[in-house]
DSSP file (Angstrom, degrees, kcal/mol; ACC not computed):
  #  RESIDUE AA STRUCTURE BP1 BP2  ACC     N-H-->O    O-->H-N    N-H-->O    O-->H-N    TCO  KAPPA ALPHA  PHI   PSI    X-CA   Y-CA   Z-CA
    1    1 A M              0   0    0      0, 0.0     2,-0.0     0, 0.0     0, 0.0   0.000 360.0 360.0 360.0 140.2    0.0    0.0    0.0
    2    2 A A        -     0   0    0      1,-0.1     2,-0.0     2,-0.1     0, 0.0  -0.323 360.0-107.0 -68.4 151.3    1.2    3.5   -0.8
    3    3 A S     >  -     0   0    0      1,-0.1     4,-2.4     4,-0.0     5,-0.2  -0.295  32.4-105.9 -70.4 163.3    2.4    5.8    1.9
    4    4 A N  H  > S+     0   0    0      1,-0.2     4,-2.3     2,-0.2     5,-0.2   0.870 121.5  53.3 -59.9 -38.4    0.2    8.7    2.8
    5    5 A N  H  > S+     0   0    0      2,-0.2     4,-2.3     1,-0.2    -1,-0.2   0.908 108.9  48.2 -62.9 -42.6    2.6   11.1    1.0
    6    6 A K  H  > S+     0   0    0      1,-0.2     4,-2.7     2,-0.2    -2,-0.2   0.892 111.1  51.5 -69.1 -35.4    2.4    9.1   -2.2
    7    7 A K  H  X S+     0   0    0     -4,-2.4     4,-2.4     2,-0.2    -2,-0.2   0.914 109.9  49.4 -64.2 -39.7   -1.4    9.0   -1.9
    8    8 A E  H  X S+     0   0    0     -4,-2.3     4,-2.3     2,-0.2    -2,-0.2   0.933 112.3  47.4 -65.0 -43.7   -1.5   12.8   -1.5
    9    9 A I  H  X S+     0   0    0     -4,-2.3     4,-2.4     1,-0.2    -2,-0.2   0.921 112.7  49.8 -61.2 -46.1    0.8   13.3   -4.6
   10   10 A A  H  X S+     0   0    0     -4,-2.7     4,-2.2     1,-0.2    -1,-0.2   0.876 110.6  49.4 -62.5 -39.9   -1.4   10.8   -6.6
   11   11 A L  H  X S+     0   0    0     -4,-2.4     4,-2.3     2,-0.2    -1,-0.2   0.873 111.0  50.2 -69.2 -38.0   -4.6   12.7   -5.5
   12   12 A E  H  X S+     0   0    0     -4,-2.3     4,-2.6     2,-0.2    -2,-0.2   0.923 111.9  47.6 -64.2 -43.6   -3.0   16.0   -6.6
   13   13 A Q  H  X S+     0   0    0     -4,-2.4     4,-2.2     1,-0.2    -2,-0.2   0.874 110.7  52.1 -67.3 -36.4   -2.0   14.6   -9.9
   14   14 A A  H  X S+     0   0    0     -4,-2.2     4,-2.4     2,-0.2    -1,-0.2   0.908 110.2  48.1 -64.5 -43.9   -5.5   13.2  -10.4
   15   15 A L  H  X S+     0   0    0     -4,-2.3     4,-2.8     2,-0.2     5,-0.2   0.934 112.0  49.1 -63.6 -46.8   -7.1   16.5   -9.7
   16   16 A I  H  X S+     0   0    0     -4,-2.6     4,-2.5     1,-0.2    -2,-0.2   0.904 111.8  49.9 -57.5 -42.4   -4.7   18.3  -12.1
   17   17 A A  H  X S+     0   0    0     -4,-2.2     4,-2.6     2,-0.2    -2,-0.2   0.923 111.9  46.5 -63.0 -46.3   -5.4   15.8  -14.8
   18   18 A V  H  X S+     0   0    0     -4,-2.4     4,-2.3     2,-0.2    -2,-0.2   0.937 114.8  47.4 -66.0 -44.4   -9.2   16.0  -14.4
   19   19 A L  H  X S+     0   0    0     -4,-2.8     4,-2.4     1,-0.2    -1,-0.2   0.911 112.4  49.9 -62.3 -38.7   -9.1   19.9  -14.4
   20   20 A S  H  X S+     0   0    0     -4,-2.5     4,-2.6    -5,-0.2    -2,-0.2   0.918 111.1  48.6 -64.8 -43.7   -6.8   19.9  -17.4
   21   21 A A  H  X S+     0   0    0     -4,-2.6     4,-1.2     2,-0.2    -1,-0.2   0.872 111.0  51.4 -64.2 -39.1   -9.1   17.5  -19.3
   22   22 A V  H  <>S+     0   0    0     -4,-2.3     5,-2.1     2,-0.2     3,-0.4   0.936 111.5  46.1 -61.6 -49.1  -12.1   19.7  -18.4
   23   23 A K  H ><5S+     0   0    0     -4,-2.4     3,-1.5     1,-0.2    -2,-0.2   0.901 111.2  52.0 -62.1 -43.0  -10.3   22.8  -19.7
   24   24 A E  H 3<5S+     0   0    0     -4,-2.6    -1,-0.2     1,-0.3    -2,-0.2   0.712 104.5  58.7 -66.6 -23.4   -9.2   21.0  -22.9
   25   25 A S  T 3<5S-     0   0    0     -4,-1.2    -1,-0.3    -3,-0.4    -2,-0.2   0.295 117.3-115.7 -86.7   7.7  -12.9   19.9  -23.4
   26   26 A N  T < 5 +     0   0    0     -3,-1.5     2,-0.4     1,-0.2    -3,-0.2   0.819  65.2 149.1  58.3  37.4  -13.8   23.6  -23.4
   27   27 A I      < -     0   0    0     -5,-2.1     2,-0.8    -6,-0.1    -1,-0.2  -0.828  60.3-101.8 -96.7 138.5  -15.9   23.2  -20.3
   28   28 A D     >  -     0   0    0     -2,-0.4     4,-2.2     1,-0.2     3,-0.2  -0.454  33.7-167.5 -67.0 103.2  -16.1   26.3  -18.0
   29   29 A V  H  > S+     0   0    0     -2,-0.8     4,-2.7     1,-0.2     5,-0.2   0.861  84.6  55.9 -60.4 -39.5  -13.6   25.5  -15.3
   30   30 A D  H  > S+     0   0    0      1,-0.2     4,-2.1     2,-0.2    -1,-0.2   0.880 109.5  46.6 -62.1 -39.2  -14.8   28.3  -13.1
   31   31 A N  H  > S+     0   0    0     -3,-0.2     4,-2.5     2,-0.2    -1,-0.2   0.881 110.5  52.7 -70.1 -39.4  -18.3   27.0  -13.2
   32   32 A L  H  X S+     0   0    0     -4,-2.2     4,-3.0     2,-0.2    -2,-0.2   0.944 110.3  47.6 -58.3 -49.7  -17.1   23.5  -12.5
   33   33 A V  H  X S+     0   0    0     -4,-2.7     4,-2.9     1,-0.2    -2,-0.2   0.902 111.2  51.7 -60.5 -42.9  -15.2   24.8   -9.4
   34   34 A K  H  X S+     0   0    0     -4,-2.1     4,-1.8     1,-0.2    -1,-0.2   0.926 112.2  46.1 -62.0 -42.7  -18.3   26.8   -8.2
   35   35 A N  H  X S+     0   0    0     -4,-2.5     4,-2.1     2,-0.2    -2,-0.2   0.918 112.3  50.7 -68.3 -42.1  -20.5   23.6   -8.6
   36   36 A A  H  X S+     0   0    0     -4,-3.0     4,-2.7     1,-0.2    -2,-0.2   0.929 108.7  52.2 -58.8 -44.3  -17.8   21.5   -6.7
   37   37 A N  H  X S+     0   0    0     -4,-2.9     4,-2.6     1,-0.2    -1,-0.2   0.899 106.4  53.6 -58.9 -39.4  -17.7   24.1   -3.9
   38   38 A H  H  X S+     0   0    0     -4,-1.8     4,-1.9     2,-0.2    -1,-0.2   0.928 109.5  48.2 -61.7 -44.6  -21.5   23.8   -3.6
   39   39 A V  H  < S+     0   0    0     -4,-2.1     6,-0.3     1,-0.2    -2,-0.2   0.938 112.9  48.1 -61.6 -44.6  -21.3   20.0   -3.3
   40   40 A I  H  < S+     0   0    0     -4,-2.7    -1,-0.2     1,-0.2    -2,-0.2   0.880 115.7  43.3 -64.3 -38.2  -18.5   20.3   -0.6
   41   41 A L  H  < S+     0   0    0     -4,-2.6     2,-1.1    -5,-0.2    -1,-0.2   0.723  94.3  85.0 -80.9 -20.7  -20.4   23.0    1.4
   42   42 A N    ><  -     0   0    0     -4,-1.9     3,-1.7    -5,-0.2     6,-0.1  -0.707  61.0-168.7 -83.8  99.7  -23.8   21.3    1.2
   43   43 A S  T 3  S+     0   0    0     -2,-1.1    -1,-0.2     1,-0.3     5,-0.1   0.725  85.0  55.4 -65.3 -22.2  -23.6   18.8    4.1
   44   44 A A  T 3  S+     0   0    0     -3,-0.1    -1,-0.3     3,-0.0     2,-0.1   0.500  79.0 116.0 -87.7  -5.6  -26.8   17.1    2.8
   45   45 A H  S X  S-     0   0    0     -3,-1.7     3,-1.9    -6,-0.3    -6,-0.0  -0.404  70.8-129.6 -66.2 136.0  -25.4   16.4   -0.6
   46   46 A K  T 3  S+     0   0    0      1,-0.3    -1,-0.1    -2,-0.1    -3,-0.0   0.727 106.4  49.8 -63.3 -21.6  -25.1   12.7   -1.4
   47   47 A H  T 3  S+     0   0    0     -8,-0.0     2,-0.8     2,-0.0    -1,-0.3   0.268  82.3 102.8-102.4  12.4  -21.5   13.1   -2.5
   48   48 A N    <   +     0   0    0     -3,-1.9    -8,-0.1     1,-0.1     8,-0.0  -0.846  41.7 171.0 -95.0 112.0  -20.3   15.1    0.4
   49   49 A V        +     0   0    0     -2,-0.8     2,-0.5     1,-0.0    -1,-0.1   0.436  50.8  76.2-104.1  -0.1  -18.4   12.5    2.5
   50   50 A V        -     0   0    0      1,-0.1     6,-0.0   -10,-0.1    -1,-0.0  -0.949  46.8-175.3-120.1 128.5  -16.8   14.8    5.1
   51   51 A D        +     0   0    0     -2,-0.5     2,-0.5     4,-0.0    -1,-0.1   0.694  57.5 101.9 -88.8 -21.0  -18.5   16.3    8.1
   52   52 A D     >  -     0   0    0      1,-0.2     4,-2.1     2,-0.1     5,-0.2  -0.525  60.2-154.7 -70.5 115.2  -15.6   18.4    9.3
   53   53 A H  H  > S+     0   0    0     -2,-0.5     4,-2.8     1,-0.2     5,-0.2   0.873  93.1  54.1 -58.8 -40.9  -16.2   22.0    8.2
   54   54 A D  H  > S+     0   0    0      1,-0.2     4,-2.3     2,-0.2    -1,-0.2   0.901 108.5  48.4 -60.9 -41.0  -12.4   22.8    8.3
   55   55 A I  H  > S+     0   0    0      2,-0.2     4,-2.2     1,-0.2    -1,-0.2   0.913 112.6  49.0 -67.7 -43.5  -11.6   19.9    6.0
   56   56 A R  H  X S+     0   0    0     -4,-2.1     4,-1.8     2,-0.2    -2,-0.2   0.915 110.6  50.1 -59.5 -44.4  -14.4   21.0    3.6
   57   57 A T  H  X S+     0   0    0     -4,-2.8     4,-2.0     1,-0.2    -2,-0.2   0.931 111.6  49.3 -60.4 -45.0  -13.1   24.6    3.6
   58   58 A Y  H  X S+     0   0    0     -4,-2.3     4,-2.8     1,-0.2    -1,-0.2   0.886 107.0  55.5 -63.0 -37.6   -9.6   23.3    2.9
   59   59 A A  H  X S+     0   0    0     -4,-2.2     4,-2.3     1,-0.2    -1,-0.2   0.872 106.7  50.0 -64.5 -35.8  -10.9   21.2    0.0
   60   60 A I  H  X S+     0   0    0     -4,-1.8     4,-2.4     2,-0.2    -1,-0.2   0.904 109.9  50.3 -69.7 -37.4  -12.4   24.2   -1.6
   61   61 A E  H  X S+     0   0    0     -4,-2.0     4,-2.7     2,-0.2    -2,-0.2   0.939 110.6  51.1 -62.4 -43.6   -9.1   26.1   -1.2
   62   62 A I  H  X S+     0   0    0     -4,-2.8     4,-2.9     2,-0.2     5,-0.3   0.948 110.5  47.0 -58.7 -50.1   -7.3   23.2   -2.8
   63   63 A I  H  X S+     0   0    0     -4,-2.3     4,-2.6     1,-0.2     5,-0.2   0.940 113.1  49.1 -58.3 -46.8   -9.7   23.0   -5.8
   64   64 A K  H  X S+     0   0    0     -4,-2.4     4,-1.6     1,-0.2    -1,-0.2   0.914 112.0  49.5 -59.4 -43.5   -9.4   26.8   -6.3
   65   65 A S  H  X S+     0   0    0     -4,-2.7     4,-0.6     1,-0.2    -2,-0.2   0.940 114.1  43.8 -61.8 -48.5   -5.6   26.6   -6.1
   66   66 A F  H >X S+     0   0    0     -4,-2.9     3,-0.7     1,-0.2     4,-0.6   0.840 108.5  57.5 -70.6 -30.7   -5.3   23.7   -8.6
   67   67 A A  H >< S+     0   0    0     -4,-2.6     3,-0.7    -5,-0.3    -1,-0.2   0.852 103.2  55.9 -67.6 -32.0   -7.9   25.3  -11.0
   68   68 A E  H 3< S+     0   0    0     -4,-1.6    -1,-0.2    -5,-0.2    -2,-0.2   0.714 101.3  59.1 -68.0 -20.3   -5.7   28.4  -11.2
   69   69 A R  H <<        0   0    0     -3,-0.7    -1,-0.2    -4,-0.6    -2,-0.2   0.638 360.0 360.0 -84.5 -15.8   -2.8   26.2  -12.3
   70   70 A V    <<        0   0    0     -3,-0.7    -1,-0.2    -4,-0.6    -2,-0.2   0.460 360.0 360.0 -98.7 360.0   -4.6   24.9  -15.4
């Protein structure tokens, strides 16, 4: 099993790849990020798997940061 550091790097690579593919598909990345933030902040959303508000807030910051890189 991969170490936590390798998992984190793999997740970062996966997010960059997905965001890059979205941008190359001419999908509005800003709108995608907005919708993803809504999912993260909506504690009742079926795809929101984290109850911790600090973790959800950090997830939003990560998505924003990575979206700015593509």
